[in-house]
N, CA, C and O atoms as a Tinker XYZ file with bonds, in Angstrom:
   524  protein
     1  N     34.885000   97.360000   86.737000    73     2
     2  CA    35.725000   96.345000   86.269000    64     1     3
     3  C     36.093000   95.271000   86.571000    63     2     4     5
     4  O     36.089000   94.997000   87.771000    81     3
     5  N     36.468000   94.441000   85.767000    73     3     6
     6  CA    36.575000   93.054000   85.863000    64     5     7
     7  C     37.842000   92.536000   86.941000    63     6     8     9
     8  O     38.960000   93.044000   86.862000    81     7
     9  N     37.537000   91.534000   87.885000    73     7    10
    10  CA    38.759000   91.158000   88.567000    64     9    11
    11  C     39.707000   90.880000   87.648000    63    10    12    13
    12  O     39.191000   90.833000   86.532000    81    11
    13  N     41.179000   90.621000   87.624000    73    11    14
    14  CA    41.951000   90.245000   87.099000    64    13    15
    15  C     42.020000   88.587000   86.878000    63    14    16    17
    16  O     42.631000   88.029000   87.790000    81    15
    17  N     41.696000   88.022000   86.219000    73    15    18
    18  CA    42.159000   86.582000   85.998000    64    17    19
    19  C     43.415000   86.427000   85.662000    63    18    20    21
    20  O     43.573000   85.206000   85.643000    81    19
    21  N     44.501000   86.985000   85.358000    73    19    22
    22  CA    45.819000   86.699000   85.027000    64    21    23
    23  C     46.401000   87.175000   86.554000    63    22    24    25
    24  O     45.967000   88.242000   86.988000    81    23
    25  N     47.353000   86.426000   87.360000    73    23    26
    26  CA    47.932000   86.481000   88.473000    64    25    27
    27  C     49.659000   86.777000   88.285000    63    26    28    29
    28  O     50.418000   86.969000   89.234000    81    27
    29  N     50.053000   86.761000   86.870000    73    27    30
    30  CA    51.754000   87.369000   86.601000    64    29    31
    31  C     51.996000   86.758000   85.204000    63    30    32    33
    32  O     51.268000   86.140000   84.427000    81    31
    33  N     53.274000   87.153000   85.167000    73    31    34
    34  CA    53.879000   86.644000   83.892000    64    33    35
    35  C     54.559000   85.636000   83.868000    63    34    36    37
    36  O     55.716000   85.767000   84.268000    81    35
    37  N     54.162000   84.429000   83.454000    73    35    38
    38  CA    54.486000   83.167000   83.519000    64    37    39
    39  C     55.727000   83.233000   82.646000    63    38    40    41
    40  O     56.657000   82.748000   83.290000    81    39
    41  N     56.103000   83.613000   81.507000    73    39    42
    42  CA    57.345000   83.849000   80.791000    64    41    43
    43  C     57.076000   84.287000   79.247000    63    42    44    45
    44  O     56.017000   84.192000   78.626000    81    43
    45  N     58.406000   84.823000   78.773000    73    43    46
    46  CA    58.462000   85.363000   77.608000    64    45    47
    47  C     59.188000   84.482000   76.708000    63    46    48    49
    48  O     60.292000   84.066000   77.057000    81    47
    49  N     58.546000   84.059000   75.269000    73    47    50
    50  CA    59.587000   83.234000   74.374000    64    49    51
    51  C     59.319000   83.554000   73.073000    63    50    52    53
    52  O     58.227000   83.909000   72.628000    81    51
    53  N     60.428000   83.409000   72.425000    73    51    54
    54  CA    60.546000   84.334000   71.286000    64    53    55
    55  C     60.992000   83.455000   70.426000    63    54    56    57
    56  O     61.231000   82.361000   70.938000    81    55
    57  N     61.270000   83.572000   68.844000    73    55    58
    58  CA    61.699000   82.781000   68.019000    64    57    59
    59  C     63.241000   83.314000   67.536000    63    58    60    61
    60  O     63.397000   84.499000   67.243000    81    59
    61  N     64.055000   82.614000   67.493000    73    59    62
    62  CA    65.867000   83.054000   66.936000    64    61    63
    63  C     66.286000   82.615000   65.960000    63    62    64    65
    64  O     65.796000   81.486000   65.960000    81    63
    65  N     66.769000   82.690000   65.237000    73    63    66
    66  CA    67.652000   81.802000   63.894000    64    65    67
    67  C     68.683000   81.026000   64.659000    63    66    68    69
    68  O     69.078000   80.043000   64.033000    81    67
    69  N     69.105000   81.158000   65.576000    73    67    70
    70  CA    70.320000   80.482000   66.379000    64    69    71
    71  C     70.051000   80.939000   67.914000    63    70    72    73
    72  O     70.615000   81.878000   68.476000    81    71
    73  N     68.875000   79.904000   68.585000    73    71    74
    74  CA    68.946000   80.358000   69.739000    64    73    75
    75  C     69.789000   80.254000   70.991000    63    74    76    77
    76  O     69.557000   80.974000   71.962000    81    75
    77  N     71.086000   79.069000   70.969000    73    75    78
    78  CA    71.880000   79.191000   71.710000    64    77    79
    79  C     72.728000   80.026000   71.726000    63    78    80    81
    80  O     73.164000   80.535000   72.759000    81    79
    81  N     73.279000   80.434000   70.003000    73    79    82
    82  CA    74.032000   81.507000   70.331000    64    81    83
    83  C     73.392000   83.160000   70.769000    63    82    84    85
    84  O     73.975000   84.165000   71.174000    81    83
    85  N     72.145000   82.917000   70.513000    73    83    86
    86  CA    71.982000   84.435000   71.219000    64    85    87
    87  C     71.381000   84.397000   72.345000    63    86    88    89
    88  O     70.838000   85.466000   72.623000    81    87
    89  N     71.227000   83.326000   73.344000    73    87    90
    90  CA    71.415000   82.949000   74.526000    64    89    91
    91  C     72.366000   83.479000   75.013000    63    90    92    93
    92  O     72.278000   84.378000   75.849000    81    91
    93  N     73.585000   82.945000   74.508000    73    91    94
    94  CA    75.072000   83.379000   75.066000    64    93    95
    95  C     75.705000   84.904000   74.800000    63    94    96    97
    96  O     76.605000   85.537000   75.353000    81    95
    97  N     74.614000   85.246000   73.455000    73    95    98
    98  CA    75.198000   86.725000   73.344000    64    97    99
    99  C     74.133000   87.629000   74.736000    63    98   100   101
   100  O     74.429000   88.729000   75.203000    81    99
   101  N     73.131000   86.941000   75.074000    73    99   102
   102  CA    72.293000   87.794000   75.994000    64   101   103
   103  C     73.084000   87.286000   77.526000    63   102   104   105
   104  O     72.699000   87.848000   78.552000    81   103
   105  N     73.893000   86.503000   77.602000    73   103   106
   106  CA    74.465000   86.164000   78.619000    64   105   107
   107  C     75.942000   87.099000   78.857000    63   106   108   109
   108  O     76.234000   87.587000   79.948000    81   107
   109  N     76.663000   87.215000   77.800000    73   107   110
   110  CA    77.801000   88.031000   77.739000    64   109   111
   111  C     77.523000   89.374000   77.807000    63   110   112   113
   112  O     78.440000   90.048000   78.274000    81   111
   113  N     76.330000   90.080000   77.416000    73   111   114
   114  CA    76.645000   91.452000   76.868000    64   113   115
   115  C     75.267000   91.999000   78.169000    63   114   116   117
   116  O     75.288000   93.054000   78.802000    81   115
   117  N     74.386000   91.106000   78.237000    73   115   118
   118  CA    73.587000   91.310000   79.890000    64   117   119
   119  C     73.510000   90.992000   80.843000    63   118   120   121
   120  O     72.839000   91.516000   81.731000    81   119
   121  N     74.322000   89.843000   80.931000    73   119   122
   122  CA    74.705000   89.021000   82.347000    64   121   123
   123  C     73.834000   88.325000   82.550000    63   122   124   125
   124  O     73.993000   87.891000   83.691000    81   123
   125  N     72.399000   87.674000   81.841000    73   123   126
   126  CA    71.406000   86.999000   81.860000    64   125   127
   127  C     72.105000   85.605000   81.951000    63   126   128   129
   128  O     72.727000   85.059000   81.040000    81   127
   129  N     71.871000   85.079000   83.336000    73   127   130
   130  CA    72.091000   83.659000   83.763000    64   129   131
   131  C     71.465000   82.910000   82.744000    63   130   132   133
   132  O     70.480000   82.312000   83.178000    81   131
   133  N     71.737000   82.686000   81.258000    73   131   134
   134  CA    71.201000   81.282000   80.599000    64   133   135
   135  C     71.717000   80.385000   81.163000    63   134   136   137
   136  O     72.874000   80.476000   81.574000    81   135
   137  N     70.889000   79.177000   81.334000    73   135   138
   138  CA    71.196000   77.910000   81.657000    64   137   139
   139  C     71.531000   77.023000   80.403000    63   138   140   141
   140  O     71.576000   77.350000   79.217000    81   139
   141  N     71.811000   75.495000   81.155000    73   139   142
   142  CA    72.094000   74.697000   79.936000    64   141   143
   143  C     70.865000   74.569000   78.604000    63   142   144   145
   144  O     70.910000   74.639000   77.376000    81   143
   145  N     69.994000   74.386000   79.450000    73   143   146
   146  CA    68.962000   74.322000   78.513000    64   145   147
   147  C     68.422000   75.577000   77.771000    63   146   148   149
   148  O     67.293000   75.575000   77.282000    81   147
   149  N     68.960000   76.267000   77.724000    73   147   150
   150  CA    68.944000   77.945000   76.457000    64   149   151
   151  C     68.292000   79.017000   77.254000    63   150   152   153
   152  O     68.424000   80.220000   77.029000    81   151
   153  N     67.571000   78.484000   78.211000    73   151   154
   154  CA    67.000000   79.805000   78.961000    64   153   155
   155  C     66.768000   79.786000   80.558000    63   154   156   157
   156  O     67.089000   78.884000   81.331000    81   155
   157  N     66.314000   80.657000   80.772000    73   155   158
   158  CA    66.359000   80.948000   82.547000    64   157   159
   159  C     65.055000   81.291000   83.103000    63   158   160   161
   160  O     63.997000   81.704000   82.629000    81   159
   161  N     65.604000   80.895000   84.601000    73   159   162
   162  CA    64.073000   81.646000   85.037000    64   161   163
   163  C     64.761000   82.663000   86.327000    63   162   164   165
   164  O     65.728000   82.586000   87.085000    81   163
   165  N     63.658000   83.623000   86.071000    73   163   166
   166  CA    63.651000   84.503000   86.605000    64   165   167
   167  C     63.015000   84.627000   88.230000    63   166   168   169
   168  O     62.040000   85.361000   88.395000    81   167
   169  N     63.510000   84.005000   89.220000    73   167   170
   170  CA    63.017000   83.894000   90.763000    64   169   171
   171  C     62.762000   85.178000   91.146000    63   170   172   173
   172  O     63.404000   86.217000   90.997000    81   171
   173  N     61.361000   84.847000   91.842000    73   171   174
   174  CA    60.935000   85.945000   92.620000    64   173   175
   175  C     60.134000   85.571000   93.819000    63   174   176   177
   176  O     59.735000   84.411000   93.918000    81   175
   177  N     59.863000   86.457000   94.743000    73   175   178
   178  CA    58.602000   86.173000   96.135000    64   177   179
   179  C     57.433000   86.892000   95.668000    63   178   180   181
   180  O     57.435000   87.859000   94.905000    81   179
   181  N     56.649000   86.445000   96.088000    73   179   182
   182  CA    55.115000   87.066000   96.120000    64   181   183
   183  C     55.045000   88.547000   97.481000    63   182   184   185
   184  O     55.087000   88.397000   98.702000    81   183
   185  N     54.953000   89.597000   96.864000    73   183   186
   186  CA    55.497000   90.501000   97.412000    64   185   187
   187  C     53.915000   90.424000   98.807000    63   186   188   189
   188  O     54.221000   90.965000   99.869000    81   187
   189  N     52.921000   90.016000   98.775000    73   187   190
   190  CA    51.841000   89.786000   99.690000    64   189   191
   191  C     52.043000   88.564000  100.581000    63   190   192   193
   192  O     51.556000   88.428000  101.704000    81   191
   193  N     52.973000   87.525000   99.818000    73   191   194
   194  CA    53.282000   86.660000  100.810000    64   193   195
   195  C     54.752000   86.652000  100.620000    63   194   196   197
   196  O     55.072000   86.701000   99.432000    81   195
   197  N     55.737000   86.603000  101.467000    73   195   198
   198  CA    56.998000   86.588000  100.863000    64   197   199
   199  C     57.541000   85.182000  100.985000    63   198   200   201
   200  O     58.631000   84.881000  100.500000    81   199
   201  N     56.762000   84.309000  101.645000    73   199   202
   202  CA    57.301000   82.880000  101.743000    64   201   203
   203  C     56.852000   81.934000  100.367000    63   202   204   205
   204  O     57.375000   80.882000   99.997000    81   203
   205  N     55.825000   82.598000   99.809000    73   203   206
   206  CA    55.586000   82.355000   98.514000    64   205   207
   207  C     56.720000   82.525000   97.250000    63   206   208   209
   208  O     57.076000   83.690000   97.069000    81   207
   209  N     57.331000   81.499000   96.352000    73   207   210
   210  CA    57.782000   81.899000   95.359000    64   209   211
   211  C     57.480000   81.537000   94.234000    63   210   212   213
   212  O     56.757000   80.542000   94.195000    81   211
   213  N     57.829000   82.071000   93.096000    73   211   214
   214  CA    57.545000   81.592000   91.662000    64   213   215
   215  C     58.870000   82.005000   90.692000    63   214   216   217
   216  O     60.005000   82.309000   91.060000    81   215
   217  N     58.280000   81.900000   89.220000    73   215   218
   218  CA    59.703000   81.980000   88.663000    64   217   219
   219  C     58.737000   82.797000   87.235000    63   218   220   221
   220  O     57.526000   82.808000   87.014000    81   219
   221  N     59.723000   83.321000   86.590000    73   219   222
   222  CA    59.051000   83.752000   85.036000    64   221   223
   223  C     59.937000   83.105000   84.221000    63   222   224   225
   224  O     61.046000   83.033000   84.750000    81   223
   225  N     59.892000   82.739000   83.424000    73   223   226
   226  CA    60.626000   81.741000   82.029000    64   225   227
   227  C     61.202000   83.143000   81.191000    63   226   228   229
   228  O     60.817000   84.297000   81.379000    81   227
   229  N     62.231000   82.680000   80.222000    73   227   230
   230  CA    62.629000   83.751000   79.697000    64   229   231
   231  C     63.420000   82.702000   78.595000    63   230   232   233
   232  O     64.511000   82.290000   78.990000    81   231
   233  N     62.977000   82.250000   77.284000    73   231   234
   234  CA    63.616000   81.287000   76.384000    64   233   235
   235  C     63.405000   81.883000   75.116000    63   234   236   237
   236  O     62.412000   82.500000   74.731000    81   235
   237  N     64.691000   81.569000   74.376000    73   235   238
   238  CA    64.502000   81.822000   72.815000    64   237   239
   239  C     64.279000   80.314000   72.307000    63   238   240   241
   240  O     64.700000   79.328000   72.912000    81   239
   241  N     63.445000   80.277000   70.924000    73   239   242
   242  CA    62.912000   78.997000   70.444000    64   241   243
   243  C     63.638000   79.018000   69.092000    63   242   244   245
   244  O     63.956000   80.038000   68.480000    81   243
   245  N     63.866000   77.698000   68.694000    73   243   246
   246  CA    63.908000   77.819000   66.942000    64   245   247
   247  C     63.008000   78.748000   66.178000    63   246   248   249
   248  O     61.902000   79.225000   66.432000    81   247
   249  N     63.725000   78.840000   65.294000    73   247   250
   250  CA    62.602000   79.981000   64.521000    64   249   251
   251  C     61.682000   79.194000   63.680000    63   250   252   253
   252  O     61.001000   79.810000   62.860000    81   251
   253  N     61.566000   77.857000   63.776000    73   251   254
   254  CA    60.405000   77.129000   62.983000    64   253   255
   255  C     59.464000   76.602000   63.847000    63   254   256   257
   256  O     58.395000   76.035000   63.625000    81   255
   257  N     60.121000   76.924000   65.010000    73   255   258
   258  CA    59.018000   76.333000   66.188000    64   257   259
   259  C     57.143000   76.349000   65.648000    63   258   260   261
   260  O     56.943000   77.172000   64.754000    81   259
   261  N     56.464000   75.926000   65.889000    73   259   262
   262  CA    54.959000   75.540000   65.698000    64   261   263
   263  C     54.429000   75.908000   67.368000    63   262   264   265
   264  O     53.241000   76.152000   67.578000    81   263
   265  N     55.152000   75.911000   68.161000    73   263   266
   266  CA    54.777000   76.114000   69.594000    64   265   267
   267  C     54.130000   77.682000   69.592000    63   266   268   269
   268  O     53.565000   78.012000   70.634000    81   267
   269  N     54.160000   78.308000   68.890000    73   267   270
   270  CA    53.589000   79.844000   68.900000    64   269   271
   271  C     52.495000   79.770000   67.985000    63   270   272   273
   272  O     51.952000   80.807000   67.604000    81   271
   273  N     51.971000   78.206000   67.443000    73   271   274
   274  CA    51.229000   78.166000   66.165000    64   273   275
   275  C     51.941000   78.110000   65.029000    63   274   276   277
   276  O     53.156000   77.962000   64.899000    81   275
   277  N     50.530000   78.326000   63.656000    73   275   278
   278  CA    51.255000   78.112000   62.138000    64   277   279
   279  C     52.043000   79.466000   61.858000    63   278   280   281
   280  O     53.055000   79.463000   61.156000    81   279
   281  N     51.511000   80.676000   62.466000    73   279   282
   282  CA    51.691000   81.880000   61.853000    64   281   283
   283  C     53.289000   82.218000   61.961000    63   282   284   285
   284  O     54.244000   81.488000   62.225000    81   283
   285  N     53.194000   83.780000   61.615000    73   283   286
   286  CA    54.952000   84.165000   61.534000    64   285   287
   287  C     54.966000   84.753000   62.846000    63   286   288   289
   288  O     56.003000   85.413000   62.924000    81   287
   289  N     54.188000   84.841000   64.105000    73   287   290
   290  CA    53.976000   85.328000   65.272000    64   289   291
   291  C     55.731000   84.900000   65.696000    63   290   292   293
   292  O     56.184000   83.773000   65.494000    81   291
   293  N     56.485000   85.965000   66.262000    73   291   294
   294  CA    57.771000   85.638000   66.795000    64   293   295
   295  C     58.065000   85.984000   67.948000    63   294   296   297
   296  O     59.108000   86.491000   68.359000    81   295
   297  N     56.901000   85.642000   68.622000    73   295   298
   298  CA    56.916000   85.781000   69.953000    64   297   299
   299  C     55.460000   85.005000   70.426000    63   298   300   301
   300  O     54.429000   84.881000   69.764000    81   299
   301  N     55.817000   84.437000   72.089000    73   299   302
   302  CA    54.714000   84.515000   73.010000    64   301   303
   303  C     54.836000   84.622000   74.144000    63   302   304   305
   304  O     55.802000   84.186000   74.770000    81   303
   305  N     53.657000   85.362000   74.740000    73   303   306
   306  CA    53.767000   85.481000   76.431000    64   305   307
   307  C     52.673000   84.567000   77.158000    63   306   308   309
   308  O     51.501000   84.297000   76.895000    81   307
   309  N     53.465000   84.241000   78.082000    73   307   310
   310  CA    52.925000   83.047000   79.062000    64   309   311
   311  C     52.332000   83.985000   80.137000    63   310   312   313
   312  O     52.913000   85.047000   80.358000    81   311
   313  N     51.058000   83.618000   80.913000    73   311   314
   314  CA    50.510000   84.528000   81.421000    64   313   315
   315  C     49.956000   83.253000   82.839000    63   314   316   317
   316  O     49.247000   82.269000   82.628000    81   315
   317  N     50.433000   83.595000   83.972000    73   315   318
   318  CA    50.122000   82.641000   85.152000    64   317   319
   319  C     48.605000   83.087000   85.230000    63   318   320   321
   320  O     48.102000   84.182000   84.981000    81   319
   321  N     48.002000   81.844000   85.672000    73   319   322
   322  CA    46.729000   82.046000   86.428000    64   321   323
   323  C     46.498000   80.645000   87.378000    63   322   324   325
   324  O     46.996000   79.521000   87.443000    81   323
   325  N     45.337000   81.490000   88.134000    73   323   326
   326  CA    45.111000   80.698000   89.675000    64   325   327
   327  C     44.315000   79.485000   89.150000    63   326   328   329
   328  O     44.960000   78.518000   89.555000    81   327
   329  N     43.184000   79.004000   88.415000    73   327   330
   330  CA    42.350000   78.412000   87.938000    64   329   331
   331  C     42.431000   78.173000   86.530000    63   330   332   333
   332  O     41.625000   79.041000   86.196000    81   331
   333  N     42.762000   77.698000   85.544000    73   331   334
   334  CA    43.106000   77.294000   84.110000    64   333   335
   335  C     41.777000   77.221000   83.590000    63   334   336   337
   336  O     41.453000   77.876000   82.600000    81   335
   337  N     40.840000   76.323000   84.308000    73   335   338
   338  CA    39.693000   75.818000   83.565000    64   337   339
   339  C     38.807000   76.866000   83.988000    63   338   340   341
   340  O     38.077000   77.272000   83.084000    81   339
   341  N     38.662000   77.428000   85.119000    73   339   342
   342  CA    37.884000   78.507000   85.440000    64   341   343
   343  C     37.465000   79.599000   84.215000    63   342   344   345
   344  O     36.420000   80.002000   83.703000    81   343
   345  N     39.111000   79.864000   84.035000    73   343   346
   346  CA    39.618000   81.134000   83.518000    64   345   347
   347  C     38.919000   80.353000   81.938000    63   346   348   349
   348  O     37.949000   80.984000   81.516000    81   347
   349  N     39.193000   79.479000   81.339000    73   347   350
   350  CA    39.037000   78.923000   79.875000    64   349   351
   351  C     37.343000   79.233000   79.978000    63   350   352   353
   352  O     36.720000   79.931000   79.178000    81   351
   353  N     36.781000   78.543000   81.152000    73   351   354
   354  CA    35.046000   78.781000   80.558000    64   353   355
   355  C     35.006000   80.026000   80.719000    63   354   356   357
   356  O     34.178000   80.320000   79.857000    81   355
   357  N     35.376000   81.228000   81.324000    73   355   358
   358  CA    34.844000   82.423000   80.801000    64   357   359
   359  C     35.337000   83.152000   79.497000    63   358   360   361
   360  O     34.866000   84.070000   78.826000    81   359
   361  N     36.676000   82.242000   79.389000    73   359   362
   362  CA    36.695000   82.850000   77.627000    64   361   363
   363  C     35.871000   82.642000   76.648000    63   362   364   365
   364  O     35.460000   83.396000   75.766000    81   363
   365  N     35.535000   80.861000   77.031000    73   363   366
   366  CA    34.568000   80.816000   75.969000    64   365   367
   367  C     33.640000   81.170000   75.820000    63   366   368   369
   368  O     33.166000   81.221000   74.685000    81   367
   369  N     32.796000   81.676000   77.188000    73   367   370
   370  CA    31.675000   82.176000   77.148000    64   369   371
   371  C     31.603000   83.789000   75.998000    63   370   372   373
   372  O     30.715000   84.234000   75.271000    81   371
   373  N     33.183000   84.324000   76.374000    73   371   374
   374  CA    33.156000   85.750000   75.802000    64   373   375
   375  C     33.406000   85.561000   74.192000    63   374   376   377
   376  O     33.386000   86.571000   73.489000    81   375
   377  N     33.651000   84.230000   73.581000    73   375   378
   378  CA    33.684000   83.765000   72.147000    64   377   379
   379  C     35.536000   83.768000   72.079000    63   378   380   381
   380  O     36.251000   83.772000   71.077000    81   379
   381  N     35.763000   83.765000   72.927000    73   379   382
   382  CA    37.649000   83.824000   72.343000    64   381   383
   383  C     37.864000   82.626000   72.033000    63   382   384   385
   384  O     37.353000   81.699000   72.661000    81   383
   385  N     38.651000   82.459000   71.018000    73   383   386
   386  CA    39.636000   81.184000   70.223000    64   385   387
   387  C     40.020000   80.775000   71.427000    63   386   388   389
   388  O     40.232000   81.617000   72.299000    81   387
   389  N     40.189000   79.289000   71.704000    73   387   390
   390  CA    40.712000   78.633000   72.613000    64   389   391
   391  C     41.275000   77.104000   71.822000    63   390   392   393
   392  O     40.505000   76.291000   71.309000    81   391
   393  N     42.718000   76.969000   71.875000    73   391   394
   394  CA    43.201000   75.716000   71.458000    64   393   395
   395  C     42.381000   74.457000   71.634000    63   394   396   397
   396  O     42.448000   73.836000   72.694000    81   395
   397  N     41.574000   74.038000   70.593000    73   395   398
   398  CA    40.902000   72.966000   70.593000    64   397   399
   399  C     41.604000   71.561000   71.544000    63   398   400   401
   400  O     40.988000   70.702000   72.175000    81   399
   401  N     43.022000   71.719000   71.368000    73   399   402
   402  CA    43.464000   70.645000   71.937000    64   401   403
   403  C     43.140000   70.646000   73.486000    63   402   404   405
   404  O     42.997000   69.651000   74.196000    81   403
   405  N     43.062000   71.867000   73.828000    73   403   406
   406  CA    42.607000   71.778000   75.475000    64   405   407
   407  C     43.803000   71.651000   76.215000    63   406   408   409
   408  O     44.980000   71.555000   75.869000    81   407
   409  N     43.230000   71.672000   77.325000    73   407   410
   410  CA    44.346000   71.963000   78.567000    64   409   411
   411  C     45.562000   70.433000   78.612000    63   410   412   413
   412  O     45.433000   69.209000   78.621000    81   411
   413  N     46.301000   71.074000   78.624000    73   411   414
   414  CA    47.725000   69.901000   78.945000    64   413   415
   415  C     48.487000   70.355000   80.523000    63   414   416   417
   416  O     48.729000   71.383000   81.154000    81   415
   417  N     48.643000   69.085000   80.644000    73   415   418
   418  CA    49.044000   68.770000   82.345000    64   417   419
   419  C     50.506000   68.044000   82.019000    63   418   420   421
   420  O     50.948000   67.292000   81.151000    81   419
   421  N     51.000000   68.703000   83.216000    73   419   422
   422  CA    52.910000   68.218000   83.354000    64   421   423
   423  C     52.971000   68.283000   84.177000    63   422   424   425
   424  O     52.071000   68.555000   84.972000    81   423
   425  N     54.600000   67.959000   84.484000    73   423   426
   426  CA    54.752000   67.966000   85.823000    64   425   427
   427  C     55.255000   69.924000   86.205000    63   426   428   429
   428  O     55.791000   70.334000   87.235000    81   427
   429  N     54.921000   70.590000   85.217000    73   427   430
   430  CA    55.429000   72.044000   85.121000    64   429   431
   431  C     54.072000   72.819000   85.508000    63   430   432   433
   432  O     54.062000   74.012000   85.813000    81   431
   433  N     52.982000   72.040000   85.464000    73   431   434
   434  CA    51.617000   72.308000   85.671000    64   433   435
   435  C     50.792000   72.288000   84.247000    63   434   436   437
   436  O     50.956000   71.558000   83.269000    81   435
   437  N     49.976000   73.202000   84.446000    73   435   438
   438  CA    48.221000   72.957000   83.323000    64   437   439
   439  C     48.529000   74.436000   82.741000    63   438   440   441
   440  O     48.703000   75.488000   83.358000    81   439
   441  N     48.544000   74.068000   80.809000    73   439   442
   442  CA    48.736000   74.794000   79.815000    64   441   443
   443  C     47.618000   75.162000   78.878000    63   442   444   445
   444  O     47.122000   74.191000   78.307000    81   443
   445  N     47.277000   75.945000   78.684000    73   443   446
   446  CA    46.509000   76.040000   77.356000    64   445   447
   447  C     46.822000   77.133000   76.661000    63   446   448   449
   448  O     47.651000   77.938000   77.085000    81   447
   449  N     46.156000   77.287000   75.448000    73   447   450
   450  CA    46.655000   78.616000   74.361000    64   449   451
   451  C     45.239000   79.070000   73.826000    63   450   452   453
   452  O     44.253000   78.383000   73.562000    81   451
   453  N     45.422000   80.324000   73.754000    73   451   454
   454  CA    44.130000   81.024000   73.428000    64   453   455
   455  C     44.523000   81.865000   72.275000    63   454   456   457
   456  O     45.646000   81.537000   71.893000    81   455
   457  N     43.937000   82.968000   71.482000    73   455   458
   458  CA    44.711000   84.361000   70.314000    64   457   459
   459  C     43.818000   85.229000   71.100000    63   458   460   461
   460  O     42.714000   85.028000   71.605000    81   459
   461  N     44.582000   86.227000   71.064000    73   459   462
   462  CA    44.117000   87.841000   71.581000    64   461   463
   463  C     43.539000   88.373000   70.575000    63   462   464   465
   464  O     43.407000   87.706000   69.549000    81   463
   465  N     42.989000   89.908000   70.662000    73   463   466
   466  CA    42.391000   90.073000   70.000000    64   465   467
   467  C     42.871000   90.511000   68.264000    63   466   468   469
   468  O     42.124000   90.689000   67.301000    81   467
   469  N     44.321000   90.588000   68.331000    73   467   470
   470  CA    44.605000   90.298000   66.868000    64   469   471
   471  C     45.464000   89.060000   66.492000    63   470   472   473
   472  O     46.584000   89.079000   65.981000    81   471
   473  N     44.880000   88.212000   66.771000    73   471   474
   474  CA    45.157000   86.799000   66.428000    64   473   475
   475  C     46.661000   86.140000   66.962000    63   474   476   477
   476  O     47.144000   85.111000   66.489000    81   475
   477  N     47.362000   87.061000   68.182000    73   475   478
   478  CA    48.536000   86.386000   68.664000    64   477   479
   479  C     48.172000   85.105000   69.378000    63   478   480   481
   480  O     47.149000   85.010000   70.056000    81   479
   481  N     49.076000   84.077000   69.201000    73   479   482
   482  CA    48.995000   82.896000   70.458000    64   481   483
   483  C     49.347000   83.329000   71.688000    63   482   484   485
   484  O     50.391000   83.949000   71.887000    81   483
   485  N     48.409000   83.000000   72.702000    73   483   486
   486  CA    49.193000   83.571000   74.368000    64   485   487
   487  C     48.727000   81.895000   74.763000    63   486   488   489
   488  O     47.834000   81.110000   74.443000    81   487
   489  N     50.198000   81.921000   75.852000    73   487   490
   490  CA    49.843000   80.797000   76.598000    64   489   491
   491  C     49.351000   80.995000   77.979000    63   490   492   493
   492  O     49.860000   81.868000   78.682000    81   491
   493  N     48.462000   80.295000   78.382000    73   491   494
   494  CA    47.686000   80.379000   79.717000    64   493   495
   495  C     48.514000   79.350000   80.571000    63   494   496   497
   496  O     48.859000   78.276000   80.077000    81   495
   497  N     48.839000   79.716000   81.919000    73   495   498
   498  CA    49.421000   78.664000   82.636000    64   497   499
   499  C     49.027000   78.633000   84.179000    63   498   500   501
   500  O     49.088000   79.623000   84.908000    81   499
   501  N     48.647000   77.466000   84.548000    73   499   502
   502  CA    48.522000   77.003000   86.021000    64   501   503
   503  C     49.636000   76.669000   86.748000    63   502   504   505
   504  O     49.749000   75.444000   86.704000    81   503
   505  N     50.338000   77.067000   87.267000    73   503   506
   506  CA    51.734000   76.562000   87.729000    64   505   507
   507  C     51.106000   75.385000   88.755000    63   506   508   509
   508  O     49.959000   75.456000   89.197000    81   507
   509  N     52.045000   74.283000   89.064000    73   507   510
   510  CA    51.481000   73.162000   90.048000    64   509   511
   511  C     51.502000   73.607000   91.401000    63   510   512   513
   512  O     52.296000   74.484000   91.738000    81   511
   513  N     50.758000   73.122000   92.161000    73   511   514
   514  CA    50.632000   73.738000   93.477000    64   513   515
   515  C     52.496000   73.875000   93.978000    63   514   516   517
   516  O     53.571000   73.360000   93.673000    81   515
   517  N     51.894000   75.024000   95.007000    73   515   518
   518  CA    53.693000   75.426000   95.478000    64   517   519
   519  C     54.699000   75.678000   94.465000    63   518   520   521
   520  O     55.922000   75.625000   94.589000    81   519
   521  N     53.894000   76.005000   93.284000    73   519   522
   522  CA    54.925000   77.036000   92.212000    64   521   523
   523  C     54.304000   78.061000   91.720000    63   522   524
   524  O     54.896000   78.841000   90.974000    81   523
């Protein structure tokens, strides 16, 4: 069995006809602490190293977003990885589709996109050091 390339769930993103209104629904009915930007970050501590913290994002997107690709995909899951470049190299050797724009770096870390076995766009995320 292969060692896991994924270290956790980075986020869950989904399309909504009215993201702001839907965020308020989740806040009112499920008590989610939706922030002013429209989503939230579930904060947690690493079980093996409680001093190490992280977060998992939850965020509705506009129904016409292309962030999930051009198809009708209604959601996208973001997976945390420790070394994005290494994981992408392994996936490339295995013939997995990788978005040709490659790795995007920002203050939030490094991101890349692949498609799973059914063509769903999946986001891979290497958090910034300390994240």
